[in-house]
N, C-alpha and C positions, 0 to 999 in steps of 0.2 A: 567661741575659734570656728574658727571660718575651716571648713576640707579643700586642699588642691583641687584643682578639675583636671578628674584623668583626660578628656579631651582636649585639654589645652596644652598638657605636657606633651599627647598623644601632636596633636595642630604641631607645635612647635619644636620635634622632635623630625616633622617629616619637613618641615620649612627647612631647619638646617639640612639634615641626608640632601633635598633639595640644591641648597645654594650649594655646599659644595662641593658637587657631581659640577655643577653649575659652571663652579670657581676654573673645576681639574679640567674638564673641555677647553675653556679657552683659549685656559696656557697652553695644551698643548696645539691649539688650532695657531695659536700665537708661535710656536716654540716649532712646529714641523709642517711646512707646506700641504697644503690640501689635507690635511689630517682628517679631519669630517668628514670627506669626500669618500676616503681612502674608506674607512671605520666604513662606513656604512658599504659602501660597494662589498666590505670583504664581509660584514656579518650576513646581509642577503645570499654574497659566488655562495657559501658557507653553511646557507640553512635550505638555500638550492641542492648540493651536493650529498644533502644529508637522506635520499630515496623517501619522508615524509619521516626519516624519525626524531626523536626530539630530543634536545640540545641541553644541556648546562651552559651560560655563559661563557663560564673555564673554561669549556669545551673549544668556542670558540675563540678566544682569546688564546688558548694556547695553537690554535692552531691560524691564526693571526700571525702571530712571531713567526713560527715556519715560513709562512706566505709572503711573509717580508713587510707585516707593517709596523715601525716603528711603537716601540713601549711609549706612550704618553709620559710623561713629569710624574706621574700622580696616576694611579689603576683606577678611582674614581672616575675618569673619565671615560671610557667602557658605558658607564651605567646608560648617559644618557643617546646613547647609538638604542642599545638597545631598546631602552624605551621610547627613541625616536619611530624605529620600526615599527614596533606596539602598536603606537597610537596610527602611522598609518597605514595598519593593517595587513601588513605587510608578513608577520607573523605573528603569532600566537600566545598565549599565557595555557600552559597545557595543566601543571601540576606542579609538585614541588620532587626533591629528589639530594640525595646527599650531595655535597659536594665537598674534595678534599680543601677546596683553599678555606675552607670557615672549617678545618676536626672535624668535616662528616654533618652539618649541620645545614639541614634542613635551608634550598634557597628553588631557584623557582627555575621552572622547567619548558625549554620553549620552545614550539613547534614552525616550520613554513607553514605560513594559513595560505589555502586553500585560492581565495580568490587574490586574485594579485593585478 
């Protein structure tokens, strides 16, 4: 009897996650003019106003709502924004912290990158 590959299951889960976020962002971009650009700008602006302090994505999302960024049709659309700015080395991962949005489960902690 063959034992299932944990690596294969992990890889499949990552693909499903990434695919879901991409679909959610595509839906937001279709429904809301300039949503991607506005979200990117909003996250970078938020990170710059933190004075070097770290933050959770949920902190930015809450702030962005009060600043006027429209909610996307699917909340998973926020994930690609964070990932994109991290790939561009505008923000960086600095650890984990408990998040209220997931019953205090640990989520990624972010910070403005030194070099921009």
